[in-house]
All heavy atoms as an XYZ file, in Angstrom:
905
protein
N    -200.875     35.384   -105.886
C    -200.471     34.899   -104.597
C    -200.928     33.416   -104.479
O    -202.105     33.071   -104.796
C    -201.274     35.739   -103.495
C    -201.163     35.232   -102.111
S    -201.659     36.507   -100.851
C    -203.345     36.617   -101.432
N    -200.045     32.539   -104.030
C    -200.435     31.096   -104.037
C    -200.033     30.524   -102.617
O    -198.929     30.564   -102.264
C    -199.496     30.365   -105.191
C    -199.754     28.930   -105.061
C    -199.774     30.960   -106.495
N    -201.097     30.091   -101.943
C    -200.822     29.454   -100.678
C    -200.415     28.091   -100.778
O    -200.848     27.307   -101.701
C    -202.124     29.535   -100.001
C    -203.250     29.470   -101.023
C    -202.493     30.193   -102.147
N    -199.457     27.586    -99.929
C    -199.080     26.289    -99.939
C    -198.913     25.787    -98.455
O    -198.616     26.496    -97.563
C    -197.571     26.066   -100.502
C    -197.466     26.541   -101.934
S    -195.858     26.403   -102.521
C    -195.076     27.865   -102.046
N    -199.307     24.490    -98.219
C    -199.242     23.951    -96.935
C    -197.777     23.863    -96.495
O    -196.935     23.488    -97.219
C    -199.966     22.708    -96.817
C    -201.491     22.706    -96.863
C    -202.136     23.445    -95.881
O    -201.695     23.415    -94.650
O    -203.269     23.964    -96.116
N    -197.468     24.161    -95.241
C    -196.141     23.913    -94.737
C    -196.108     22.574    -94.072
O    -196.801     22.183    -93.256
C    -195.744     25.034    -93.608
C    -194.410     24.732    -93.041
C    -195.839     26.441    -94.354
N    -195.241     21.770    -94.634
C    -195.118     20.289    -94.172
C    -194.012     20.255    -93.127
O    -192.859     20.682    -93.250
C    -194.832     19.425    -95.479
O    -194.577     18.172    -94.942
N    -194.337     19.681    -92.026
C    -193.453     19.468    -90.872
C    -193.399     18.042    -90.505
O    -194.437     17.298    -90.574
C    -193.892     20.275    -89.626
C    -193.849     21.804    -89.768
C    -194.526     22.328    -88.459
C    -192.455     22.317    -89.999
N    -192.237     17.467    -90.039
C    -192.188     16.171    -89.522
C    -192.940     15.983    -88.256
O    -193.061     17.020    -87.539
C    -190.661     15.816    -89.319
C    -189.811     15.856    -90.591
C    -190.180     14.789    -91.519
O    -190.600     13.677    -91.216
O    -190.171     15.104    -92.747
N    -193.430     14.938    -87.942
C    -194.240     14.675    -86.740
C    -193.521     15.189    -85.460
O    -194.184     15.766    -84.648
C    -194.664     13.211    -86.608
N    -192.253     14.972    -85.349
C    -191.583     15.288    -84.204
C    -191.332     16.851    -84.091
O    -190.961     17.309    -83.002
C    -190.287     14.641    -83.988
C    -189.267     14.790    -85.140
C    -189.387     13.809    -86.211
O    -190.314     12.957    -86.184
O    -188.562     13.849    -87.168
N    -191.501     17.551    -85.196
C    -191.314     19.040    -85.207
C    -192.535     19.761    -84.793
O    -192.571     20.904    -84.406
C    -190.891     19.394    -86.506
C    -189.580     18.958    -87.128
C    -189.279     19.526    -88.428
O    -189.838     20.536    -88.922
O    -188.346     18.783    -89.123
N    -193.656     19.148    -84.808
C    -194.992     19.770    -84.335
C    -195.031     19.892    -82.929
O    -195.233     18.892    -82.179
C    -196.196     18.946    -84.973
C    -196.087     18.977    -86.550
C    -197.433     19.553    -84.544
C    -197.136     18.082    -87.157
N    -194.973     21.064    -82.444
C    -195.067     21.347    -81.087
C    -196.426     21.691    -80.518
O    -196.822     21.294    -79.445
C    -194.088     22.538    -80.645
C    -192.679     22.162    -80.962
C    -191.689     23.424    -80.672
O    -192.183     24.266    -80.003
O    -190.641     23.414    -81.133
N    -197.254     22.256    -81.333
C    -198.623     22.754    -80.981
C    -199.643     22.251    -82.023
O    -199.608     22.775    -83.111
C    -198.599     24.223    -80.874
C    -199.875     24.775    -80.336
O    -200.826     24.003    -80.062
O    -199.921     25.983    -80.101
N    -200.440     21.325    -81.600
C    -201.561     20.882    -82.615
C    -202.535     21.889    -82.917
O    -203.299     21.712    -83.839
C    -202.122     19.628    -81.834
C    -201.875     19.928    -80.356
C    -200.519     20.710    -80.363
N    -202.476     23.041    -82.153
C    -203.470     24.162    -82.333
C    -202.829     25.243    -83.422
O    -203.426     26.292    -83.578
C    -203.862     24.879    -81.101
C    -204.659     23.966    -80.196
O    -205.425     23.102    -80.676
N    -204.511     24.033    -78.887
N    -201.731     24.886    -83.957
C    -201.080     25.878    -84.885
C    -201.325     25.373    -86.296
O    -201.265     24.211    -86.518
C    -199.685     25.963    -84.456
N    -201.602     26.361    -87.201
C    -201.665     26.071    -88.680
C    -200.817     27.021    -89.379
O    -200.874     28.197    -89.148
C    -203.211     26.241    -89.084
C    -203.449     26.058    -90.519
O    -202.849     25.162    -91.113
O    -204.255     26.727    -91.021
N    -200.011     26.414    -90.305
C    -199.033     27.308    -91.003
C    -199.286     27.245    -92.626
O    -199.582     26.105    -93.013
C    -197.660     26.789    -90.804
O    -197.302     27.007    -89.376
N    -199.112     28.265    -93.240
C    -199.165     28.325    -94.649
C    -198.099     29.281    -95.192
O    -197.790     30.196    -94.577
C    -200.610     28.850    -95.074
C    -201.663     27.863    -94.930
C    -202.934     28.394    -95.510
C    -203.947     27.232    -95.461
N    -204.976     27.374    -94.528
N    -197.580     28.969    -96.363
C    -196.516     29.806    -97.056
C    -197.192     30.311    -98.301
O    -197.819     29.641    -99.026
C    -195.355     28.828    -97.327
C    -194.167     29.679    -97.950
C    -193.342     30.387    -97.018
C    -193.927     29.630    -99.238
C    -192.242     31.022    -97.543
C    -192.794     30.332    -99.747
C    -191.980     31.029    -98.959
N    -196.991     31.582    -98.507
C    -197.496     32.358    -99.636
C    -196.398     32.920   -100.468
O    -195.448     33.305    -99.993
C    -198.533     33.475    -99.217
C    -199.740     33.071    -98.503
C    -199.569     32.882    -97.084
C    -200.838     32.755    -99.107
C    -200.797     32.501    -96.447
C    -202.004     32.331    -98.420
C    -201.975     32.159    -97.085
O    -203.019     31.825    -96.373
N    -196.654     32.913   -101.755
C    -195.710     33.513   -102.713
C    -196.523     34.309   -103.740
O    -197.534     33.778   -104.319
C    -194.877     32.448   -103.481
O    -194.103     31.723   -102.579
C    -193.951     33.060   -104.600
N    -196.078     35.544   -103.995
C    -196.760     36.398   -105.053
C    -195.976     36.331   -106.322
O    -194.845     36.523   -106.315
C    -196.651     37.918   -104.511
S    -197.398     39.044   -105.767
N    -196.724     35.875   -107.273
C    -195.994     35.672   -108.649
C    -195.911     36.897   -109.451
O    -195.256     36.924   -110.490
C    -196.783     34.648   -109.445
C    -196.638     33.209   -108.839
N    -195.553     32.452   -108.853
C    -197.560     32.456   -108.252
C    -195.695     31.334   -108.317
N    -196.930     31.346   -107.905
N    -196.328     38.037   -108.912
C    -196.197     39.398   -109.537
C    -194.965     40.022   -109.069
O    -194.151     40.493   -109.870
C    -197.498     40.210   -109.337
C    -197.200     41.580   -109.919
C    -198.669     39.646   -109.920
N    -194.809     40.103   -107.718
C    -193.599     40.872   -107.222
C    -192.541     39.871   -106.533
O    -191.398     40.398   -106.301
C    -194.078     41.827   -106.154
S    -194.599     41.220   -104.612
N    -192.798     38.649   -106.428
C    -191.822     37.840   -105.890
C    -191.720     37.673   -104.355
O    -190.932     37.049   -103.823
N    -192.669     38.404   -103.659
C    -192.710     38.451   -102.196
C    -193.162     37.079   -101.711
O    -193.958     36.405   -102.310
C    -193.552     39.536   -101.736
C    -193.436     39.829   -100.182
O    -192.477     39.313    -99.594
O    -194.180     40.677    -99.763
N    -192.664     36.683   -100.608
C    -193.090     35.526    -99.890
C    -193.259     35.766    -98.451
O    -192.564     36.656    -97.844
C    -192.187     34.247   -100.218
C    -190.751     34.541    -99.784
O    -190.500     34.824    -98.591
N    -189.893     34.457   -100.712
N    -194.217     35.082    -97.780
C    -194.368     35.276    -96.398
C    -195.022     33.907    -95.769
O    -195.640     33.193    -96.527
C    -195.297     36.462    -96.053
C    -196.644     36.364    -96.669
C    -197.787     36.162    -96.011
C    -197.013     36.969    -97.980
N    -198.801     36.308    -96.954
C    -198.387     36.806    -98.088
C    -196.253     37.402    -99.063
C    -199.118     37.081    -99.255
C    -196.966     37.745   -100.227
C    -198.331     37.508   -100.271
N    -194.784     33.732    -94.503
C    -195.373     32.630    -93.817
C    -196.395     33.094    -92.898
O    -196.339     34.191    -92.241
C    -194.176     32.057    -92.945
C    -194.539     30.867    -92.131
C    -194.922     29.556    -92.890
C    -193.341     30.557    -91.152
N    -197.584     32.379    -92.861
C    -198.566     32.776    -91.898
C    -198.650     31.568    -90.942
O    -198.745     30.417    -91.274
C    -199.916     33.062    -92.557
O    -200.620     31.744    -92.875
N    -198.794     31.978    -89.624
C    -198.914     30.909    -88.634
C    -200.103     31.214    -87.663
O    -200.060     32.394    -87.092
C    -197.589     30.745    -87.665
C    -197.836     29.757    -86.660
C    -196.449     30.417    -88.542
N    -201.118     30.451    -87.653
C    -202.279     30.733    -86.765
C    -202.154     29.869    -85.500
O    -201.935     28.646    -85.682
C    -203.546     30.389    -87.504
C    -204.874     30.664    -86.708
C    -206.090     30.348    -87.392
N    -207.189     30.697    -86.543
C    -208.230     31.484    -86.917
N    -208.284     31.936    -88.155
N    -209.257     31.785    -86.136
N    -202.197     30.482    -84.424
C    -202.147     29.806    -83.139
C    -203.428     30.073    -82.275
O    -203.776     31.252    -82.139
C    -200.848     30.224    -82.325
C    -199.581     29.999    -83.048
C    -198.436     30.696    -82.494
O    -198.413     31.943    -82.571
O    -197.677     30.060    -81.708
N    -204.116     28.952    -81.859
C    -205.234     29.128    -81.046
C    -204.801     29.065    -79.625
O    -204.131     28.053    -79.226
C    -206.231     28.042    -81.389
C    -206.814     28.139    -82.708
O    -206.918     29.255    -83.299
O    -207.109     27.120    -83.383
N    -205.231     30.029    -78.837
C    -204.954     30.063    -77.349
C    -206.142     29.420    -76.613
O    -207.198     29.265    -77.072
C    -204.905     31.554    -76.950
C    -203.908     32.383    -77.695
C    -202.384     32.016    -77.395
O    -202.106     31.506    -76.345
O    -201.640     32.139    -78.422
N    -205.748     29.026    -75.357
C    -206.843     28.361    -74.480
C    -207.838     29.398    -74.092
O    -208.890     29.060    -73.594
C    -206.046     27.876    -73.244
C    -205.193     26.673    -73.571
O    -205.433     25.993    -74.564
O    -204.355     26.345    -72.866
N    -207.616     30.672    -74.252
C    -208.466     31.784    -73.815
C    -209.595     32.021    -74.753
O    -210.535     32.838    -74.478
C    -207.765     33.057    -73.572
O    -207.208     33.494    -74.896
C    -206.676     32.995    -72.608
N    -209.670     31.160    -75.916
C    -210.727     31.419    -76.903
C    -210.283     32.407    -78.025
O    -211.047     32.774    -78.878
N    -208.994     32.970    -77.854
C    -208.455     33.876    -78.832
C    -207.608     33.088    -79.825
O    -207.110     32.112    -79.477
C    -207.905     35.026    -78.266
C    -208.854     35.877    -77.349
C    -208.093     37.042    -76.684
O    -206.909     37.130    -76.732
O    -208.768     37.771    -76.059
N    -207.326     33.765    -80.949
C    -206.392     33.185    -81.921
C    -205.457     34.372    -82.312
O    -205.721     35.595    -82.200
C    -207.075     32.823    -83.275
O    -207.733     31.576    -83.013
N    -204.177     33.978    -82.740
C    -203.270     34.953    -83.163
C    -202.684     34.441    -84.403
O    -202.361     33.199    -84.577
C    -202.172     35.045    -82.171
C    -201.129     36.099    -82.483
C    -200.110     36.281    -81.403
N    -199.309     35.038    -81.163
C    -199.131     34.523    -80.017
N    -199.632     34.966    -78.925
N    -198.484     33.404    -79.912
N    -202.736     35.333    -85.433
C    -202.134     34.944    -86.812
C    -200.985     35.860    -87.033
O    -201.077     37.092    -87.069
C    -203.203     35.056    -87.929
C    -202.614     34.667    -89.180
C    -204.406     34.223    -87.593
N    -199.788     35.230    -87.218
C    -198.552     35.992    -87.387
C    -198.186     35.762    -88.898
O    -198.047     34.676    -89.346
C    -197.435     35.436    -86.505
O    -197.904     35.547    -85.191
C    -196.233     36.288    -86.698
N    -197.844     36.926    -89.555
C    -197.432     36.910    -90.984
C    -195.998     37.357    -90.899
O    -195.722     38.484    -90.368
C    -198.339     37.871    -91.800
C    -199.653     37.539    -91.925
C    -200.693     38.003    -91.019
C    -200.106     36.673    -93.012
C    -201.924     37.610    -91.152
C    -201.406     36.335    -93.088
C    -202.436     36.816    -92.189
N    -195.058     36.578    -91.400
C    -193.648     36.847    -91.416
C    -193.189     36.996    -92.847
O    -193.244     36.054    -93.698
C    -192.753     35.873    -90.730
C    -191.361     36.268    -90.655
C    -193.291     35.695    -89.207
N    -192.864     38.201    -93.326
C    -192.233     38.442    -94.659
C    -190.809     38.180    -94.587
O    -190.127     38.921    -93.754
C    -192.540     39.855    -95.160
C    -194.011     40.089    -95.322
N    -194.542     40.033    -96.616
C    -195.033     40.371    -94.533
C    -195.859     40.312    -96.565
N    -196.178     40.487    -95.210
N    -190.292     37.268    -95.247
C    -188.883     36.821    -95.240
C    -188.174     37.342    -96.419
O    -188.590     37.274    -97.532
C    -188.818     35.273    -95.187
C    -189.582     34.729    -94.035
C    -189.557     33.249    -94.158
O    -189.880     32.764    -95.194
N    -189.474     32.563    -93.037
N    -186.874     37.846    -96.102
C    -185.929     38.223    -97.160
C    -184.624     37.530    -96.741
O    -184.079     37.914    -95.770
C    -185.864     39.729    -97.357
C    -184.936     40.067    -98.549
S    -184.808     41.900    -98.798
C    -186.388     42.247    -99.462
N    -184.160     36.668    -97.521
C    -183.017     35.850    -97.018
C    -183.373     35.003    -95.915
O    -184.385     34.365    -95.855
N    -182.451     34.897    -94.878
C    -182.669     33.955    -93.800
C    -183.366     34.584    -92.570
O    -183.768     34.022    -91.678
C    -181.381     33.320    -93.347
C    -180.816     32.437    -94.482
S    -181.924     31.078    -94.940
C    -181.878     30.113    -93.471
N    -183.368     35.976    -92.449
C    -183.863     36.673    -91.341
C    -185.160     37.305    -91.679
O    -185.359     37.847    -92.587
C    -182.857     37.643    -90.736
O    -182.717     38.634    -91.717
N    -186.181     37.128    -90.787
C    -187.403     37.847    -90.979
C    -187.237     39.383    -90.836
O    -186.487     39.864    -90.068
C    -188.275     37.430    -89.765
C    -187.581     36.542    -89.041
C    -186.226     36.470    -89.535
N    -187.912     40.022    -91.748
C    -187.657     41.581    -91.815
C    -189.103     42.200    -91.327
O    -189.018     43.004    -90.372
C    -187.368     41.941    -93.180
C    -187.338     43.556    -93.297
C    -185.989     41.491    -93.610
N    -190.084     41.894    -91.967
C    -191.415     42.418    -91.573
C    -192.331     41.370    -91.003
O    -192.386     40.262    -91.592
C    -192.077     43.070    -92.912
C    -191.347     44.246    -93.390
C    -191.983     44.647    -94.761
C    -191.379     45.427    -92.446
N    -193.010     41.809    -90.060
C    -193.927     40.883    -89.303
C    -195.199     41.576    -88.999
O    -195.044     42.734    -88.427
C    -193.268     40.172    -88.215
C    -194.113     39.256    -87.336
C    -193.240     38.427    -86.331
C    -192.648     39.345    -85.422
N    -191.920     38.544    -84.229
N    -196.378     41.026    -89.037
C    -197.514     41.647    -88.373
C    -198.383     40.470    -87.771
O    -198.351     39.412    -88.189
C    -198.381     42.486    -89.440
C    -198.998     41.715    -90.426
C    -199.803     42.600    -91.421
N    -200.486     41.850    -92.315
C    -201.523     42.261    -93.116
N    -202.099     43.445    -92.784
N    -202.004     41.485    -94.002
N    -199.021     40.914    -86.717
C    -199.846     39.916    -85.921
C    -201.274     40.387    -85.733
O    -201.463     41.484    -85.345
C    -199.142     39.731    -84.516
C    -199.846     38.739    -83.687
C    -197.671     39.354    -84.601
N    -202.161     39.473    -86.163
C    -203.568     39.746    -85.967
C    -204.145     38.996    -84.728
O    -203.775     37.898    -84.503
C    -204.328     39.206    -87.177
N    -204.863     39.767    -83.921
C    -205.528     39.152    -82.815
C    -207.021     39.085    -83.107
O    -207.563     40.115    -83.528
C    -205.326     40.068    -81.566
C    -203.867     40.245    -81.249
N    -203.098     39.374    -80.491
C    -202.928     41.149    -81.671
C    -201.912     39.847    -80.308
N    -201.757     40.915    -81.077
N    -207.583     37.799    -83.005
C    -208.995     37.752    -83.280
C    -209.589     36.598    -82.495
O    -208.798     35.845    -81.717
C    -209.249     37.417    -84.737
C    -208.498     36.146    -85.324
C    -209.281     35.753    -86.484
C    -207.143     36.565    -85.817
N    -210.929     36.408    -82.440
C    -211.606     35.294    -81.778
C    -211.294     34.018    -82.448
O    -211.121     33.922    -83.629
C    -212.963     35.574    -81.578
C    -213.406     36.705    -80.730
C    -212.992     36.549    -79.364
O    -213.256     35.462    -78.787
N    -212.376     37.517    -78.822
N    -211.046     32.955    -81.553
C    -210.848     31.609    -82.098
C    -212.029     31.127    -82.950
O    -213.244     31.561    -82.724
C    -210.700     30.662    -80.837
C    -210.187     29.255    -81.210
C    -209.987     28.556    -79.886
C    -209.393     27.228    -80.083
N    -209.159     26.490    -78.846
N    -211.801     30.418    -84.001
C    -212.730     29.790    -84.895
C    -213.412     30.931    -85.793
O    -214.490     30.730    -86.297
C    -213.930     29.113    -84.119
C    -213.408     28.004    -83.169
N    -212.730     26.891    -83.676
C    -213.533     27.844    -81.877
C    -212.349     26.159    -82.669
N    -212.924     26.801    -81.638
N    -212.768     32.077    -85.878
C    -213.271     33.101    -86.757
C    -212.363     33.245    -88.013
O    -211.177     33.046    -87.870
C    -213.331     34.505    -86.063
C    -213.689     35.628    -87.040
C    -214.224     34.411    -84.847
N    -213.015     33.346    -89.075
C    -212.167     33.405    -90.484
C    -211.517     34.773    -90.319
O    -212.102     35.759    -90.143
C    -213.131     33.306    -91.587
C    -212.298     33.493    -92.902
C    -213.791     31.934    -91.639
N    -210.230     34.773    -90.740
C    -209.361     36.001    -90.778
C    -209.906     36.911    -91.926
O    -209.746     36.493    -93.082
C    -207.933     35.662    -90.861
C    -207.020     36.865    -91.090
C    -207.092     37.673    -89.744
C    -205.544     36.375    -91.336
N    -210.450     38.049    -91.586
C    -210.789     39.084    -92.502
C    -210.466     40.370    -91.818
O    -210.287     40.440    -90.607
C    -212.295     39.091    -92.899
C    -212.787     37.878    -93.564
C    -214.243     38.064    -93.895
C    -215.044     36.751    -93.843
N    -216.479     36.897    -93.976
N    -210.497     41.493    -92.554
C    -210.139     42.805    -91.909
C    -211.073     43.129    -90.927
O    -210.896     43.768    -89.830
C    -210.084     43.889    -92.954
C    -208.804     43.852    -93.781
C    -207.572     44.104    -92.992
O    -207.548     44.876    -92.002
O    -206.525     43.420    -93.338
N    -212.474     42.770    -91.169
C    -213.488     42.975    -90.285
C    -213.505     42.276    -88.951
O    -214.174     42.489    -88.009
C    -214.861     42.901    -90.963
O    -215.074     41.519    -91.434
C    -214.974     43.930    -92.038
N    -212.850     41.022    -88.966
C    -212.830     40.074    -87.799
C    -211.619     40.263    -86.857
O    -211.548     39.837    -85.809
C    -212.924     38.642    -88.278
O    -211.828     38.388    -89.042
C    -214.216     38.476    -88.942
N    -210.662     41.116    -87.400
C    -209.371     41.330    -86.555
C    -209.704     42.425    -85.509
O    -210.118     43.458    -85.790
C    -208.256     41.732    -87.458
C    -206.984     42.075    -86.590
C    -207.909     40.624    -88.493
N    -209.410     42.041    -84.317
C    -209.601     42.926    -83.196
C    -208.467     43.912    -83.057
O    -208.652     45.089    -82.761
C    -209.778     42.192    -81.867
C    -210.993     41.252    -81.768
C    -211.028     40.426    -80.485
O    -210.172     40.660    -79.655
O    -211.945     39.646    -80.457
N    -207.228     43.499    -83.444
C    -206.106     44.356    -83.270
C    -204.844     43.798    -84.155
O    -204.879     42.592    -84.285
C    -205.652     44.353    -81.818
C    -204.407     45.081    -81.508
C    -204.031     44.923    -79.920
C    -202.551     45.158    -79.835
N    -202.083     44.728    -78.490
N    -204.126     44.690    -84.699
C    -202.981     44.316    -85.389
C    -201.801     44.990    -84.728
O    -201.834     45.996    -84.168
C    -202.967     44.989    -86.970
C    -203.873     44.227    -87.929
C    -205.029     44.824    -88.320
C    -203.588     43.084    -88.602
N    -205.521     43.936    -89.256
C    -204.672     42.912    -89.429
C    -202.586     42.268    -88.725
C    -204.744     41.778    -90.405
C    -202.647     41.151    -89.572
C    -203.737     40.947    -90.337
N    -200.692     44.085    -84.630
C    -199.453     44.626    -84.174
C    -198.399     44.459    -85.329
O    -198.393     43.505    -86.031
C    -198.847     43.779    -83.037
C    -199.745     43.784    -81.827
O    -200.247     44.936    -81.539
O    -199.905     42.842    -81.145
N    -197.598     45.417    -85.561
C    -196.651     45.533    -86.709
C    -195.233     45.653    -86.179
O    -194.909     46.359    -85.107
C    -196.912     46.782    -87.493
C    -198.277     46.759    -88.101
C    -199.383     47.252    -87.441
C    -198.523     46.166    -89.318
C    -200.705     47.304    -88.034
C    -199.723     46.188    -89.901
C    -200.800     46.723    -89.236
O    -202.128     46.707    -89.836
N    -194.359     44.876    -86.762
C    -192.896     44.764    -86.393
C    -192.003     44.910    -87.576
O    -192.236     44.364    -88.641
C    -192.655     43.387    -85.706
C    -193.465     43.244    -84.439
C    -194.745     42.665    -84.465
C    -192.986     43.594    -83.283
C    -195.437     42.484    -83.307
C    -193.710     43.416    -82.026
C    -194.942     42.858    -82.124
O    -195.729     42.628    -80.951
N    -190.865     45.520    -87.254
C    -189.703     45.588    -88.186
C    -188.567     44.911    -87.401
O    -188.198     45.443    -86.327
C    -189.236     46.972    -88.442
C    -188.091     47.056    -89.363
C    -188.124     46.528    -90.693
C    -186.958     47.640    -88.855
C    -186.949     46.624    -91.488
C    -185.807     47.728    -89.781
C    -185.827     47.215    -91.025
N    -188.194     43.619    -87.820
C    -187.467     42.778    -86.987
C    -188.175     42.589    -85.695
O    -189.334     42.202    -85.690
C    -185.969     43.262    -86.823
C    -185.065     43.106    -88.006
O    -185.439     42.162    -88.881
O    -184.230     43.925    -88.200
N    -187.668     42.887    -84.564
C    -188.342     42.693    -83.281
C    -188.875     43.959    -82.680
O    -189.433     43.908    -81.615
C    -187.378     41.977    -82.242
C    -187.183     40.534    -82.618
O    -188.020     39.934    -83.285
O    -185.961     40.049    -82.378
N    -188.780     45.055    -83.418
C    -189.230     46.318    -82.909
C    -190.578     46.494    -83.337
O    -190.888     46.536    -84.585
C    -188.183     47.439    -83.434
C    -188.607     48.895    -83.138
C    -187.850     49.983    -83.877
O    -186.847     49.608    -84.377
O    -188.360     51.121    -83.899
N    -191.516     46.907    -82.445
C    -192.861     47.190    -82.773
C    -192.880     48.626    -83.419
O    -192.240     49.554    -82.943
C    -193.789     47.272    -81.600
C    -195.243     47.288    -81.995
C    -196.218     46.885    -80.827
O    -195.773     46.519    -79.756
O    -197.386     47.071    -81.103
N    -193.546     48.798    -84.565
C    -193.713     50.084    -85.313
C    -195.093     50.351    -85.596
O    -195.962     49.500    -85.527
C    -192.672     50.076    -86.613
C    -193.181     49.025    -87.536
C    -191.302     49.896    -86.268
C    -192.494     49.058    -88.947
N    -195.342     51.592    -86.105
C    -196.628     52.070    -86.519
C    -197.019     51.393    -87.855
O    -196.180     51.103    -88.666
C    -196.695     53.571    -86.704
C    -196.523     54.295    -85.456
C    -196.562     55.827    -85.581
O    -196.691     56.230    -86.782
O    -196.396     56.488    -84.613
N    -198.318     51.239    -88.090
C    -198.871     50.562    -89.262
C    -198.376     51.311    -90.549
O    -197.909     50.678    -91.569
C    -200.354     50.519    -89.193
C    -200.849     49.954    -90.538
C    -202.460     49.986    -90.541
O    -203.100     50.509    -89.674
O    -203.038     49.409    -91.580
N    -198.451     52.660    -90.617
C    -198.079     53.441    -91.642
C    -196.593     53.133    -92.058
O    -196.270     52.969    -93.158
C    -198.167     54.920    -91.457
C    -197.941     55.781    -92.657
C    -198.190     57.201    -92.252
C    -197.764     57.991    -93.552
N    -197.995     59.428    -93.233
N    -195.698     53.140    -91.147
C    -194.246     52.864    -91.366
C    -194.061     51.393    -91.932
O    -193.346     51.204    -92.714
C    -193.456     53.041    -90.128
C    -192.009     53.020    -90.278
C    -191.240     53.599    -89.037
N    -189.802     53.165    -89.093
C    -189.166     52.635    -88.097
N    -189.673     52.545    -87.001
N    -187.955     52.223    -88.252
N    -194.870     50.449    -91.308
C    -194.791     49.173    -91.761
C    -195.279     49.028    -93.274
O    -194.528     48.294    -93.956
C    -195.633     48.257    -90.885
C    -195.519     46.765    -91.113
C    -194.571     45.965    -90.524
C    -196.276     45.870    -92.010
N    -194.804     44.651    -91.085
C    -195.836     44.672    -91.911
C    -197.312     46.265    -92.845
C    -196.374     43.605    -92.653
C    -197.928     45.207    -93.537
C    -197.371     43.878    -93.501
N    -196.305     49.698    -93.554
C    -196.871     49.617    -94.937
C    -195.821     50.168    -95.866
O    -195.581     49.702    -96.933
C    -198.236     50.347    -95.103
C    -199.352     49.654    -94.357
C    -199.715     48.375    -95.103
O    -199.374     48.195    -96.316
N    -200.523     47.583    -94.453
N    -195.166     51.323    -95.511
C    -194.100     51.879    -96.292
C    -192.974     50.887    -96.573
O    -192.506     50.770    -97.699
C    -193.517     53.199    -95.692
C    -194.522     54.383    -95.727
C    -194.140     55.468    -94.765
O    -193.113     55.359    -94.172
O    -194.798     56.637    -94.808
N    -192.577     50.169    -95.459
C    -191.501     49.226    -95.680
C    -191.868     48.089    -96.513
O    -191.149     47.666    -97.445
C    -191.090     48.745    -94.304
C    -190.267     49.831    -93.527
C    -189.695     49.202    -92.210
C    -188.843     50.287    -91.443
N    -187.695     50.645    -92.174
N    -193.144     47.630    -96.402
C    -193.724     46.546    -97.237
C    -193.740     46.941    -98.726
O    -193.375     46.214    -99.604
C    -195.041     46.134    -96.785
C    -195.738     44.929    -97.501
C    -194.912     43.699    -97.431
C    -197.117     44.756    -97.143
N    -194.174     48.258    -98.930
C    -194.337     48.717   -100.383
C    -192.965     48.781   -100.963
O    -192.694     48.428   -102.162
C    -194.978     49.999   -100.350
C    -196.523     49.849   -100.095
O    -197.034     48.861   -100.286
N    -197.142     50.987    -99.640
N    -191.993     49.288   -100.186
C    -190.624     49.413   -100.770
C    -189.995     48.011   -100.950
O    -189.314     47.838   -102.121
C    -189.653     50.179    -99.685
C    -188.389     50.516   -100.219
O    -188.179     50.970   -101.371
N    -187.284     50.179    -99.407
N    -190.259     47.119   -100.131
C    -189.682     45.777   -100.252
C    -190.275     45.181   -101.580
O    -189.579     44.616   -102.353
C    -190.138     44.964    -99.092
C    -190.113     43.432    -99.254
C    -190.872     42.691    -98.097
N    -190.999     41.360    -98.311
C    -190.010     40.415    -98.069
N    -189.034     40.741    -97.512
N    -190.276     39.132    -98.367
N    -191.558     45.349   -101.788
C    -192.244     44.751   -103.024
C    -191.723     45.424   -104.355
O    -191.662     44.800   -105.299
C    -193.728     44.842   -102.826
C    -194.126     43.841   -101.819
C    -195.638     43.660   -101.724
N    -195.971     42.530   -100.839
C    -197.188     42.317   -100.308
N    -198.199     43.112   -100.606
N    -197.380     41.217    -99.576
N    -191.482     46.727   -104.285
C    -190.921     47.409   -105.435
C    -189.493     46.891   -105.868
O    -189.327     46.599   -106.936
C    -190.825     48.875   -105.144
C    -192.029     49.682   -105.195
C    -191.754     51.218   -104.999
C    -193.138     52.005   -104.828
N    -192.902     53.255   -104.398
N    -188.772     46.639   -104.727
C    -187.367     46.023   -105.081
C    -187.567     44.662   -105.540
O    -186.925     44.203   -106.542
C    -186.507     46.013   -103.692
C    -186.202     47.576   -103.296
C    -185.230     45.304   -103.894
C    -185.600     47.617   -101.988
N    -188.346     43.819   -104.922
C    -188.573     42.419   -105.481
C    -189.146     42.401   -106.885
O    -188.686     41.554   -107.663
C    -189.536     41.636   -104.399
C    -188.840     41.382   -103.116
C    -189.949     40.817   -102.123
C    -187.669     40.388   -103.225
N    -190.056     43.235   -107.140
C    -190.632     43.303   -108.384
C    -189.600     43.669   -109.497
O    -189.566     43.096   -110.618
C    -191.924     44.302   -108.521
C    -192.572     44.216   -109.789
C    -193.935     45.070   -109.664
C    -194.702     44.786   -110.997
N    -195.976     45.502   -110.948
N    -188.800     44.715   -109.146
C    -187.735     45.055   -110.060
C    -186.740     43.947   -110.304
O    -186.270     43.733   -111.451
C    -186.884     46.284   -109.682
O    -186.186     46.086   -108.481
N    -186.510     43.108   -109.298
C    -185.553     42.013   -109.506
C    -186.224     40.920   -110.388
O    -185.555     40.332   -111.287
C    -185.288     41.336   -108.143
C    -184.309     42.301   -107.316
C    -184.472     40.021   -108.274
C    -184.137     41.864   -105.864
N    -187.452     40.697   -110.284
C    -188.207     39.720   -111.014
C    -188.315     40.120   -112.453
O    -188.369     39.214   -113.326
C    -189.574     39.489   -110.481
S    -189.785     38.558   -108.869
N    -188.405     41.398   -112.789
C    -188.638     41.944   -114.136
C    -187.371     42.056   -114.960
O    -187.371     42.234   -116.067
C    -189.373     43.193   -114.216
O    -188.819     44.218   -113.378
C    -190.800     43.054   -113.704
N    -186.160     42.023   -114.176
C    -184.839     42.119   -114.903
C    -184.278     40.974   -115.176
O    -184.362     39.877   -114.692
C    -184.003     42.972   -114.098
C    -184.319     44.453   -114.019
O    -184.869     44.913   -115.154
N    -184.073     45.138   -113.072
């Protein structure tokens, strides 16, 4: 997994409290975008969007306190989405695993 900074033009930056990174897994070929947004309430939201083609397929959102490093132990709540539909974590994990199996088979052939 390799993180890369997402570069935006100055006029494209709408929120100075947002931080974006793009990740690529060199084993299975999966890629995803993470966007951290700090709210005025002292909370942060980190959204991970797994992309396949041009439309986001899988998305999960971590809710945590602002200025806290994202770890499983610091996340207060996770929300899981398939397109725009909220789904259970187990179903989301199954879709992610299936996606990665397909991507890995594409990479190895």
